[in-house]
PDB file as gemmi writes it, atoms N, CA and C in Angstrom:
CRYST1    1.000    1.000    1.000  90.00  90.00  90.00 P 1                      
ATOM      1  N   UNK A   1    -148.662-250.009 225.851  1.00  0.00           N  
ATOM      2  CA  UNK A   1    -148.702-250.456 224.703  1.00  0.00           C  
ATOM      3  C   UNK A   1    -147.185-250.843 223.921  1.00  0.00           C  
ATOM      4  N   UNK A   2    -147.215-251.945 223.522  1.00  0.00           N  
ATOM      5  CA  UNK A   2    -145.938-252.183 223.055  1.00  0.00           C  
ATOM      6  C   UNK A   2    -145.992-252.894 221.533  1.00  0.00           C  
ATOM      7  N   UNK A   3    -145.108-252.707 220.681  1.00  0.00           N  
ATOM      8  CA  UNK A   3    -145.077-253.354 219.352  1.00  0.00           C  
ATOM      9  C   UNK A   3    -143.956-254.168 219.135  1.00  0.00           C  
ATOM     10  N   UNK A   4    -144.090-255.606 218.677  1.00  0.00           N  
ATOM     11  CA  UNK A   4    -143.121-256.211 218.756  1.00  0.00           C  
ATOM     12  C   UNK A   4    -142.564-256.471 216.886  1.00  0.00           C  
ATOM     13  N   UNK A   5    -141.318-256.273 216.849  1.00  0.00           N  
ATOM     14  CA  UNK A   5    -141.052-256.307 214.996  1.00  0.00           C  
ATOM     15  C   UNK A   5    -140.247-257.497 215.138  1.00  0.00           C  
ATOM     16  N   UNK A   6    -140.839-258.594 214.461  1.00  0.00           N  
ATOM     17  CA  UNK A   6    -140.193-259.861 214.180  1.00  0.00           C  
ATOM     18  C   UNK A   6    -139.265-259.656 212.957  1.00  0.00           C  
ATOM     19  N   UNK A   7    -138.137-260.598 212.998  1.00  0.00           N  
ATOM     20  CA  UNK A   7    -137.129-260.542 212.023  1.00  0.00           C  
ATOM     21  C   UNK A   7    -136.205-259.261 211.766  1.00  0.00           C  
ATOM     22  N   UNK A   8    -135.506-259.460 210.813  1.00  0.00           N  
ATOM     23  CA  UNK A   8    -134.738-258.191 210.489  1.00  0.00           C  
ATOM     24  C   UNK A   8    -134.978-257.358 209.392  1.00  0.00           C  
ATOM     25  N   UNK A   9    -133.999-256.870 208.805  1.00  0.00           N  
ATOM     26  CA  UNK A   9    -134.303-256.108 207.682  1.00  0.00           C  
ATOM     27  C   UNK A   9    -134.066-257.477 206.479  1.00  0.00           C  
ATOM     28  N   UNK A  10    -134.629-256.898 205.522  1.00  0.00           N  
ATOM     29  CA  UNK A  10    -134.647-257.936 204.114  1.00  0.00           C  
ATOM     30  C   UNK A  10    -133.123-258.064 203.470  1.00  0.00           C  
ATOM     31  N   UNK A  11    -132.785-258.930 203.052  1.00  0.00           N  
ATOM     32  CA  UNK A  11    -131.373-259.130 202.562  1.00  0.00           C  
ATOM     33  C   UNK A  11    -131.109-258.044 201.384  1.00  0.00           C  
ATOM     34  N   UNK A  12    -130.207-257.609 201.227  1.00  0.00           N  
ATOM     35  CA  UNK A  12    -130.037-256.400 200.193  1.00  0.00           C  
ATOM     36  C   UNK A  12    -129.640-257.122 199.226  1.00  0.00           C  
ATOM     37  N   UNK A  13    -129.786-256.423 198.126  1.00  0.00           N  
ATOM     38  CA  UNK A  13    -129.416-257.143 196.692  1.00  0.00           C  
ATOM     39  C   UNK A  13    -128.264-256.074 196.282  1.00  0.00           C  
ATOM     40  N   UNK A  14    -127.387-256.914 195.512  1.00  0.00           N  
ATOM     41  CA  UNK A  14    -126.745-255.875 194.756  1.00  0.00           C  
ATOM     42  C   UNK A  14    -127.237-254.848 193.611  1.00  0.00           C  
ATOM     43  N   UNK A  15    -126.624-253.922 193.453  1.00  0.00           N  
ATOM     44  CA  UNK A  15    -127.574-252.750 192.403  1.00  0.00           C  
ATOM     45  C   UNK A  15    -127.187-253.606 191.153  1.00  0.00           C  
ATOM     46  N   UNK A  16    -128.313-253.378 190.379  1.00  0.00           N  
ATOM     47  CA  UNK A  16    -128.036-253.997 188.919  1.00  0.00           C  
ATOM     48  C   UNK A  16    -127.133-252.732 187.997  1.00  0.00           C  
ATOM     49  N   UNK A  17    -126.241-253.296 187.294  1.00  0.00           N  
ATOM     50  CA  UNK A  17    -125.400-252.624 186.397  1.00  0.00           C  
ATOM     51  C   UNK A  17    -126.096-252.309 185.371  1.00  0.00           C  
ATOM     52  N   UNK A  18    -126.470-251.066 184.974  1.00  0.00           N  
ATOM     53  CA  UNK A  18    -126.874-250.844 183.575  1.00  0.00           C  
ATOM     54  C   UNK A  18    -125.807-250.772 182.336  1.00  0.00           C  
ATOM     55  N   UNK A  19    -126.162-251.371 181.462  1.00  0.00           N  
ATOM     56  CA  UNK A  19    -125.051-250.950 180.510  1.00  0.00           C  
ATOM     57  C   UNK A  19    -125.765-250.024 179.253  1.00  0.00           C  
ATOM     58  N   UNK A  20    -124.912-249.268 178.696  1.00  0.00           N  
ATOM     59  CA  UNK A  20    -125.327-247.991 177.681  1.00  0.00           C  
ATOM     60  C   UNK A  20    -125.418-248.817 176.329  1.00  0.00           C  
ATOM     61  N   UNK A  21    -124.918-249.941 176.239  1.00  0.00           N  
ATOM     62  CA  UNK A  21    -124.697-250.630 174.565  1.00  0.00           C  
ATOM     63  C   UNK A  21    -124.585-252.101 174.836  1.00  0.00           C  
ATOM     64  N   UNK A  22    -124.270-252.454 173.782  1.00  0.00           N  
ATOM     65  CA  UNK A  22    -124.057-254.079 173.790  1.00  0.00           C  
ATOM     66  C   UNK A  22    -122.642-254.367 174.640  1.00  0.00           C  
ATOM     67  N   UNK A  23    -122.871-255.463 175.453  1.00  0.00           N  
ATOM     68  CA  UNK A  23    -121.349-255.920 175.969  1.00  0.00           C  
ATOM     69  C   UNK A  23    -120.487-256.390 174.844  1.00  0.00           C  
ATOM     70  N   UNK A  24    -119.126-256.166 175.118  1.00  0.00           N  
ATOM     71  CA  UNK A  24    -118.197-256.812 174.445  1.00  0.00           C  
ATOM     72  C   UNK A  24    -117.670-258.377 174.942  1.00  0.00           C  
ATOM     73  N   UNK A  25    -117.608-259.013 173.987  1.00  0.00           N  
ATOM     74  CA  UNK A  25    -117.448-260.356 174.510  1.00  0.00           C  
ATOM     75  C   UNK A  25    -115.779-260.486 174.679  1.00  0.00           C  
ATOM     76  N   UNK A  26    -115.284-261.330 175.331  1.00  0.00           N  
ATOM     77  CA  UNK A  26    -113.903-261.561 175.572  1.00  0.00           C  
ATOM     78  C   UNK A  26    -113.201-261.791 174.368  1.00  0.00           C  
ATOM     79  N   UNK A  27    -112.084-261.284 173.943  1.00  0.00           N  
ATOM     80  CA  UNK A  27    -111.326-261.495 172.736  1.00  0.00           C  
ATOM     81  C   UNK A  27    -111.628-260.752 171.727  1.00  0.00           C  
ATOM     82  N   UNK A  28    -112.546-259.730 171.711  1.00  0.00           N  
ATOM     83  CA  UNK A  28    -113.196-258.941 170.551  1.00  0.00           C  
ATOM     84  C   UNK A  28    -112.415-257.869 170.617  1.00  0.00           C  
ATOM     85  N   UNK A  29    -112.123-256.957 169.505  1.00  0.00           N  
ATOM     86  CA  UNK A  29    -111.151-255.954 169.368  1.00  0.00           C  
ATOM     87  C   UNK A  29    -111.819-254.701 170.275  1.00  0.00           C  
ATOM     88  N   UNK A  30    -110.866-254.452 170.817  1.00  0.00           N  
ATOM     89  CA  UNK A  30    -111.067-253.138 171.993  1.00  0.00           C  
ATOM     90  C   UNK A  30    -110.146-251.935 171.719  1.00  0.00           C  
ATOM     91  N   UNK A  31    -109.888-251.713 170.529  1.00  0.00           N  
ATOM     92  CA  UNK A  31    -109.003-250.805 169.932  1.00  0.00           C  
ATOM     93  C   UNK A  31    -109.974-249.658 169.463  1.00  0.00           C  
ATOM     94  N   UNK A  32    -111.407-250.029 169.057  1.00  0.00           N  
ATOM     95  CA  UNK A  32    -112.248-248.907 168.679  1.00  0.00           C  
ATOM     96  C   UNK A  32    -112.762-248.092 170.047  1.00  0.00           C  
ATOM     97  N   UNK A  33    -112.699-246.512 169.584  1.00  0.00           N  
ATOM     98  CA  UNK A  33    -113.345-245.705 170.525  1.00  0.00           C  
ATOM     99  C   UNK A  33    -114.824-246.348 170.831  1.00  0.00           C  
ATOM    100  N   UNK A  34    -115.396-246.048 172.061  1.00  0.00           N  
ATOM    101  CA  UNK A  34    -116.581-246.474 172.541  1.00  0.00           C  
ATOM    102  C   UNK A  34    -117.633-244.913 172.265  1.00  0.00           C  
ATOM    103  N   UNK A  35    -118.720-245.673 171.686  1.00  0.00           N  
ATOM    104  CA  UNK A  35    -119.740-244.325 171.269  1.00  0.00           C  
ATOM    105  C   UNK A  35    -120.659-244.322 172.249  1.00  0.00           C  
ATOM    106  N   UNK A  36    -120.786-243.149 172.581  1.00  0.00           N  
ATOM    107  CA  UNK A  36    -122.174-242.741 173.510  1.00  0.00           C  
ATOM    108  C   UNK A  36    -123.305-242.953 172.831  1.00  0.00           C  
ATOM    109  N   UNK A  37    -124.485-243.315 173.541  1.00  0.00           N  
ATOM    110  CA  UNK A  37    -125.480-243.909 173.112  1.00  0.00           C  
ATOM    111  C   UNK A  37    -126.284-242.282 172.811  1.00  0.00           C  
ATOM    112  N   UNK A  38    -127.213-242.302 171.811  1.00  0.00           N  
ATOM    113  CA  UNK A  38    -127.874-241.162 171.352  1.00  0.00           C  
ATOM    114  C   UNK A  38    -128.966-240.836 172.283  1.00  0.00           C  
ATOM    115  N   UNK A  39    -129.269-239.560 172.410  1.00  0.00           N  
ATOM    116  CA  UNK A  39    -130.186-238.763 173.498  1.00  0.00           C  
ATOM    117  C   UNK A  39    -131.343-239.458 172.948  1.00  0.00           C  
ATOM    118  N   UNK A  40    -132.288-239.928 174.011  1.00  0.00           N  
ATOM    119  CA  UNK A  40    -133.509-240.171 173.648  1.00  0.00           C  
ATOM    120  C   UNK A  40    -134.502-239.219 173.941  1.00  0.00           C  
ATOM    121  N   UNK A  41    -134.295-238.172 175.020  1.00  0.00           N  
ATOM    122  CA  UNK A  41    -135.143-237.410 175.675  1.00  0.00           C  
ATOM    123  C   UNK A  41    -135.753-236.189 174.745  1.00  0.00           C  
ATOM    124  N   UNK A  42    -137.193-236.029 174.953  1.00  0.00           N  
ATOM    125  CA  UNK A  42    -137.571-235.117 174.038  1.00  0.00           C  
ATOM    126  C   UNK A  42    -138.433-234.508 175.094  1.00  0.00           C  
ATOM    127  N   UNK A  43    -139.043-233.082 174.384  1.00  0.00           N  
ATOM    128  CA  UNK A  43    -139.868-232.197 175.324  1.00  0.00           C  
ATOM    129  C   UNK A  43    -140.899-231.562 174.262  1.00  0.00           C  
ATOM    130  N   UNK A  44    -142.235-231.710 174.777  1.00  0.00           N  
ATOM    131  CA  UNK A  44    -143.181-230.900 173.955  1.00  0.00           C  
ATOM    132  C   UNK A  44    -144.119-230.100 175.198  1.00  0.00           C  
ATOM    133  N   UNK A  45    -144.334-228.971 174.545  1.00  0.00           N  
ATOM    134  CA  UNK A  45    -145.000-228.085 175.359  1.00  0.00           C  
ATOM    135  C   UNK A  45    -146.403-228.226 175.268  1.00  0.00           C  
ATOM    136  N   UNK A  46    -147.142-228.168 176.252  1.00  0.00           N  
ATOM    137  CA  UNK A  46    -148.635-228.130 176.165  1.00  0.00           C  
ATOM    138  C   UNK A  46    -149.277-226.801 175.490  1.00  0.00           C  
ATOM    139  N   UNK A  47    -150.273-226.729 175.073  1.00  0.00           N  
ATOM    140  CA  UNK A  47    -151.079-225.444 174.570  1.00  0.00           C  
ATOM    141  C   UNK A  47    -151.042-224.385 175.855  1.00  0.00           C  
ATOM    142  N   UNK A  48    -151.084-224.957 176.900  1.00  0.00           N  
ATOM    143  CA  UNK A  48    -151.152-223.897 178.012  1.00  0.00           C  
ATOM    144  C   UNK A  48    -149.911-223.353 178.480  1.00  0.00           C  
ATOM    145  N   UNK A  49    -148.556-224.146 178.228  1.00  0.00           N  
ATOM    146  CA  UNK A  49    -147.093-223.583 178.435  1.00  0.00           C  
ATOM    147  C   UNK A  49    -146.736-222.903 177.290  1.00  0.00           C  
ATOM    148  N   UNK A  50    -147.424-223.224 176.243  1.00  0.00           N  
ATOM    149  CA  UNK A  50    -146.819-222.494 174.960  1.00  0.00           C  
ATOM    150  C   UNK A  50    -147.553-221.231 175.130  1.00  0.00           C  
ATOM    151  N   UNK A  51    -148.938-220.901 175.829  1.00  0.00           N  
ATOM    152  CA  UNK A  51    -149.554-219.627 175.978  1.00  0.00           C  
ATOM    153  C   UNK A  51    -148.995-218.830 176.806  1.00  0.00           C  
ATOM    154  N   UNK A  52    -148.434-219.581 177.848  1.00  0.00           N  
ATOM    155  CA  UNK A  52    -147.655-218.639 179.062  1.00  0.00           C  
ATOM    156  C   UNK A  52    -146.386-218.222 178.506  1.00  0.00           C  
ATOM    157  N   UNK A  53    -145.542-219.149 177.642  1.00  0.00           N  
ATOM    158  CA  UNK A  53    -144.467-218.629 177.271  1.00  0.00           C  
ATOM    159  C   UNK A  53    -144.770-217.401 176.102  1.00  0.00           C  
ATOM    160  N   UNK A  54    -145.721-217.452 175.331  1.00  0.00           N  
ATOM    161  CA  UNK A  54    -145.957-216.318 174.766  1.00  0.00           C  
ATOM    162  C   UNK A  54    -146.516-214.919 175.407  1.00  0.00           C  
ATOM    163  N   UNK A  55    -147.203-215.279 176.580  1.00  0.00           N  
ATOM    164  CA  UNK A  55    -147.356-214.096 177.429  1.00  0.00           C  
ATOM    165  C   UNK A  55    -146.397-213.692 178.162  1.00  0.00           C  
ATOM    166  N   UNK A  56    -145.263-214.423 178.530  1.00  0.00           N  
ATOM    167  CA  UNK A  56    -144.135-213.972 179.018  1.00  0.00           C  
ATOM    168  C   UNK A  56    -143.186-213.062 178.125  1.00  0.00           C  
ATOM    169  N   UNK A  57    -143.202-213.563 176.935  1.00  0.00           N  
ATOM    170  CA  UNK A  57    -142.548-212.601 175.998  1.00  0.00           C  
ATOM    171  C   UNK A  57    -143.150-211.629 175.758  1.00  0.00           C  
ATOM    172  N   UNK A  58    -144.376-211.386 175.742  1.00  0.00           N  
ATOM    173  CA  UNK A  58    -145.224-210.275 175.404  1.00  0.00           C  
ATOM    174  C   UNK A  58    -145.097-209.087 176.790  1.00  0.00           C  
ATOM    175  N   UNK A  59    -145.117-209.806 177.792  1.00  0.00           N  
ATOM    176  CA  UNK A  59    -145.150-208.713 178.973  1.00  0.00           C  
ATOM    177  C   UNK A  59    -143.496-208.480 179.245  1.00  0.00           C  
ATOM    178  N   UNK A  60    -142.650-209.145 178.740  1.00  0.00           N  
ATOM    179  CA  UNK A  60    -141.288-208.678 179.093  1.00  0.00           C  
ATOM    180  C   UNK A  60    -140.583-207.773 177.785  1.00  0.00           C  
ATOM    181  N   UNK A  61    -141.486-207.640 176.796  1.00  0.00           N  
ATOM    182  CA  UNK A  61    -140.882-206.799 175.673  1.00  0.00           C  
ATOM    183  C   UNK A  61    -141.278-205.283 175.697  1.00  0.00           C  
ATOM    184  N   UNK A  62    -142.403-205.320 176.131  1.00  0.00           N  
ATOM    185  CA  UNK A  62    -142.874-203.635 176.434  1.00  0.00           C  
ATOM    186  C   UNK A  62    -143.468-203.567 177.433  1.00  0.00           C  
ATOM    187  N   UNK A  63    -143.747-202.433 178.099  1.00  0.00           N  
ATOM    188  CA  UNK A  63    -144.699-202.178 179.264  1.00  0.00           C  
ATOM    189  C   UNK A  63    -145.984-201.695 178.906  1.00  0.00           C  
ATOM    190  N   UNK A  64    -146.577-202.168 178.195  1.00  0.00           N  
ATOM    191  CA  UNK A  64    -147.955-201.801 177.406  1.00  0.00           C  
ATOM    192  C   UNK A  64    -148.901-201.688 178.753  1.00  0.00           C  
ATOM    193  N   UNK A  65    -149.627-200.645 178.532  1.00  0.00           N  
ATOM    194  CA  UNK A  65    -150.472-200.306 179.498  1.00  0.00           C  
ATOM    195  C   UNK A  65    -149.957-199.701 181.133  1.00  0.00           C  
ATOM    196  N   UNK A  66    -148.519-199.383 180.990  1.00  0.00           N  
ATOM    197  CA  UNK A  66    -148.032-199.152 182.218  1.00  0.00           C  
ATOM    198  C   UNK A  66    -148.212-197.554 182.236  1.00  0.00           C  
ATOM    199  N   UNK A  67    -148.590-197.029 183.470  1.00  0.00           N  
ATOM    200  CA  UNK A  67    -148.503-195.430 183.167  1.00  0.00           C  
ATOM    201  C   UNK A  67    -147.619-195.147 184.002  1.00  0.00           C  
ATOM    202  N   UNK A  68    -146.569-194.747 183.217  1.00  0.00           N  
ATOM    203  CA  UNK A  68    -145.160-194.324 183.860  1.00  0.00           C  
ATOM    204  C   UNK A  68    -145.191-193.175 184.769  1.00  0.00           C  
ATOM    205  N   UNK A  69    -146.041-192.022 184.348  1.00  0.00           N  
ATOM    206  CA  UNK A  69    -146.219-190.965 185.166  1.00  0.00           C  
ATOM    207  C   UNK A  69    -146.892-191.340 186.411  1.00  0.00           C  
ATOM    208  N   UNK A  70    -147.842-192.313 186.702  1.00  0.00           N  
ATOM    209  CA  UNK A  70    -148.439-192.548 188.114  1.00  0.00           C  
ATOM    210  C   UNK A  70    -147.157-193.453 188.960  1.00  0.00           C  
ATOM    211  N   UNK A  71    -146.489-194.275 188.125  1.00  0.00           N  
ATOM    212  CA  UNK A  71    -145.328-194.991 188.829  1.00  0.00           C  
ATOM    213  C   UNK A  71    -144.400-193.993 189.408  1.00  0.00           C  
ATOM    214  N   UNK A  72    -143.963-193.039 188.649  1.00  0.00           N  
ATOM    215  CA  UNK A  72    -142.992-191.909 189.275  1.00  0.00           C  
ATOM    216  C   UNK A  72    -143.666-191.247 190.423  1.00  0.00           C  
ATOM    217  N   UNK A  73    -144.892-190.939 190.328  1.00  0.00           N  
ATOM    218  CA  UNK A  73    -145.649-190.217 191.330  1.00  0.00           C  
ATOM    219  C   UNK A  73    -145.785-191.031 192.534  1.00  0.00           C  
ATOM    220  N   UNK A  74    -146.063-192.331 192.435  1.00  0.00           N  
ATOM    221  CA  UNK A  74    -145.901-193.130 193.514  1.00  0.00           C  
ATOM    222  C   UNK A  74    -144.437-193.403 194.123  1.00  0.00           C  
ATOM    223  N   UNK A  75    -143.320-193.318 193.345  1.00  0.00           N  
ATOM    224  CA  UNK A  75    -142.109-193.478 193.803  1.00  0.00           C  
ATOM    225  C   UNK A  75    -141.781-192.204 194.730  1.00  0.00           C  
ATOM    226  N   UNK A  76    -142.259-190.808 194.052  1.00  0.00           N  
ATOM    227  CA  UNK A  76    -141.874-189.692 194.659  1.00  0.00           C  
ATOM    228  C   UNK A  76    -142.504-189.805 196.237  1.00  0.00           C  
ATOM    229  N   UNK A  77    -143.894-190.245 196.146  1.00  0.00           N  
ATOM    230  CA  UNK A  77    -144.517-190.068 197.276  1.00  0.00           C  
ATOM    231  C   UNK A  77    -143.888-191.084 198.522  1.00  0.00           C  
ATOM    232  N   UNK A  78    -143.452-192.142 197.902  1.00  0.00           N  
ATOM    233  CA  UNK A  78    -142.935-193.152 198.922  1.00  0.00           C  
ATOM    234  C   UNK A  78    -141.523-192.574 199.172  1.00  0.00           C  
ATOM    235  N   UNK A  79    -140.686-191.892 198.542  1.00  0.00           N  
ATOM    236  CA  UNK A  79    -139.321-191.361 198.799  1.00  0.00           C  
ATOM    237  C   UNK A  79    -139.727-190.186 199.830  1.00  0.00           C  
ATOM    238  N   UNK A  80    -140.912-189.494 199.753  1.00  0.00           N  
ATOM    239  CA  UNK A  80    -140.948-188.403 200.534  1.00  0.00           C  
ATOM    240  C   UNK A  80    -141.635-188.901 201.948  1.00  0.00           C  
ATOM    241  N   UNK A  81    -142.134-190.028 202.251  1.00  0.00           N  
ATOM    242  CA  UNK A  81    -142.956-190.266 203.143  1.00  0.00           C  
ATOM    243  C   UNK A  81    -144.199-190.194 203.042  1.00  0.00           C  
ATOM    244  N   UNK A  82    -144.946-189.494 201.967  1.00  0.00           N  
ATOM    245  CA  UNK A  82    -146.433-189.207 202.134  1.00  0.00           C  
ATOM    246  C   UNK A  82    -147.261-190.360 201.560  1.00  0.00           C  
ATOM    247  N   UNK A  83    -146.728-191.683 201.026  1.00  0.00           N  
ATOM    248  CA  UNK A  83    -147.560-192.515 200.437  1.00  0.00           C  
ATOM    249  C   UNK A  83    -148.278-193.139 201.740  1.00  0.00           C  
ATOM    250  N   UNK A  84    -149.519-193.516 201.478  1.00  0.00           N  
ATOM    251  CA  UNK A  84    -150.297-193.974 202.421  1.00  0.00           C  
ATOM    252  C   UNK A  84    -150.889-195.219 202.019  1.00  0.00           C  
ATOM    253  N   UNK A  85    -151.055-196.489 202.814  1.00  0.00           N  
ATOM    254  CA  UNK A  85    -151.645-197.670 202.354  1.00  0.00           C  
ATOM    255  C   UNK A  85    -152.830-197.757 202.726  1.00  0.00           C  
ATOM    256  N   UNK A  86    -154.057-198.093 202.026  1.00  0.00           N  
ATOM    257  CA  UNK A  86    -155.405-198.344 202.525  1.00  0.00           C  
ATOM    258  C   UNK A  86    -155.529-199.796 202.638  1.00  0.00           C  
ATOM    259  N   UNK A  87    -155.488-200.216 203.602  1.00  0.00           N  
ATOM    260  CA  UNK A  87    -155.747-201.806 203.724  1.00  0.00           C  
ATOM    261  C   UNK A  87    -157.064-202.333 203.342  1.00  0.00           C  
ATOM    262  N   UNK A  88    -157.969-201.745 203.422  1.00  0.00           N  
ATOM    263  CA  UNK A  88    -159.483-201.964 202.980  1.00  0.00           C  
ATOM    264  C   UNK A  88    -159.239-202.013 201.620  1.00  0.00           C  
ATOM    265  N   UNK A  89    -158.680-201.071 200.977  1.00  0.00           N  
ATOM    266  CA  UNK A  89    -158.619-201.356 199.390  1.00  0.00           C  
ATOM    267  C   UNK A  89    -157.821-202.626 198.977  1.00  0.00           C  
ATOM    268  N   UNK A  90    -156.932-202.523 199.573  1.00  0.00           N  
ATOM    269  CA  UNK A  90    -156.063-203.856 199.220  1.00  0.00           C  
ATOM    270  C   UNK A  90    -156.551-205.074 199.305  1.00  0.00           C  
ATOM    271  N   UNK A  91    -157.430-205.248 200.707  1.00  0.00           N  
ATOM    272  CA  UNK A  91    -158.061-206.464 200.745  1.00  0.00           C  
ATOM    273  C   UNK A  91    -159.449-206.804 199.749  1.00  0.00           C  
ATOM    274  N   UNK A  92    -159.849-205.521 199.383  1.00  0.00           N  
ATOM    275  CA  UNK A  92    -161.223-205.540 198.324  1.00  0.00           C  
ATOM    276  C   UNK A  92    -160.580-206.137 197.172  1.00  0.00           C  
ATOM    277  N   UNK A  93    -159.407-205.379 196.567  1.00  0.00           N  
ATOM    278  CA  UNK A  93    -159.010-205.707 195.111  1.00  0.00           C  
ATOM    279  C   UNK A  93    -158.381-207.354 195.177  1.00  0.00           C  
ATOM    280  N   UNK A  94    -157.605-207.854 196.392  1.00  0.00           N  
ATOM    281  CA  UNK A  94    -157.472-209.150 196.694  1.00  0.00           C  
ATOM    282  C   UNK A  94    -158.577-210.082 196.458  1.00  0.00           C  
ATOM    283  N   UNK A  95    -159.550-209.702 197.432  1.00  0.00           N  
ATOM    284  CA  UNK A  95    -160.843-210.656 197.007  1.00  0.00           C  
ATOM    285  C   UNK A  95    -161.537-210.518 195.621  1.00  0.00           C  
ATOM    286  N   UNK A  96    -161.492-209.280 195.142  1.00  0.00           N  
ATOM    287  CA  UNK A  96    -161.784-209.627 193.540  1.00  0.00           C  
ATOM    288  C   UNK A  96    -160.712-210.357 192.743  1.00  0.00           C  
ATOM    289  N   UNK A  97    -159.781-210.167 192.870  1.00  0.00           N  
ATOM    290  CA  UNK A  97    -158.757-210.902 192.028  1.00  0.00           C  
ATOM    291  C   UNK A  97    -159.022-212.764 192.094  1.00  0.00           C  
ATOM    292  N   UNK A  98    -159.228-212.789 193.690  1.00  0.00           N  
ATOM    293  CA  UNK A  98    -159.519-214.374 193.749  1.00  0.00           C  
ATOM    294  C   UNK A  98    -160.792-214.798 193.151  1.00  0.00           C  
ATOM    295  N   UNK A  99    -161.905-213.993 193.111  1.00  0.00           N  
ATOM    296  CA  UNK A  99    -163.120-214.212 192.711  1.00  0.00           C  
ATOM    297  C   UNK A  99    -162.955-214.360 191.154  1.00  0.00           C  
ATOM    298  N   UNK A 100    -162.257-213.500 190.579  1.00  0.00           N  
ATOM    299  CA  UNK A 100    -161.961-213.718 189.065  1.00  0.00           C  
ATOM    300  C   UNK A 100    -161.172-215.039 188.843  1.00  0.00           C  
ATOM    301  N   UNK A 101    -160.339-215.263 189.555  1.00  0.00           N  
ATOM    302  CA  UNK A 101    -159.554-216.429 189.238  1.00  0.00           C  
ATOM    303  C   UNK A 101    -160.371-217.866 189.577  1.00  0.00           C  
ATOM    304  N   UNK A 102    -161.408-217.778 190.408  1.00  0.00           N  
ATOM    305  CA  UNK A 102    -162.024-218.909 190.647  1.00  0.00           C  
ATOM    306  C   UNK A 102    -163.436-219.228 189.619  1.00  0.00           C  
ATOM    307  N   UNK A 103    -163.418-218.341 188.802  1.00  0.00           N  
ATOM    308  CA  UNK A 103    -164.795-218.362 188.163  1.00  0.00           C  
ATOM    309  C   UNK A 103    -164.374-219.032 186.879  1.00  0.00           C  
TER     310      UNK A 103                                                      
END                                                                             
């Protein structure tokens, strides 16, 4: 099977030059400094983004609900080599999380 391509590439166009302000005419006074255009970009957060931002601040400020004693216990067990991973429990909790997120 062959494919024939007729013609060449389309003729290239010169890039359009963007101007940031009114063009100066020949003979006008060019001693004044050129001013930059004012910024027109704005940003507005959606309600969901604002909620996520608030949640991030809340979680980052204090370890609320964190059982420091349990964390230290697990760290010690890992350091001693006594910590055992239960893959069935991990899988069950992952599925529970997946079900909670899809509801």
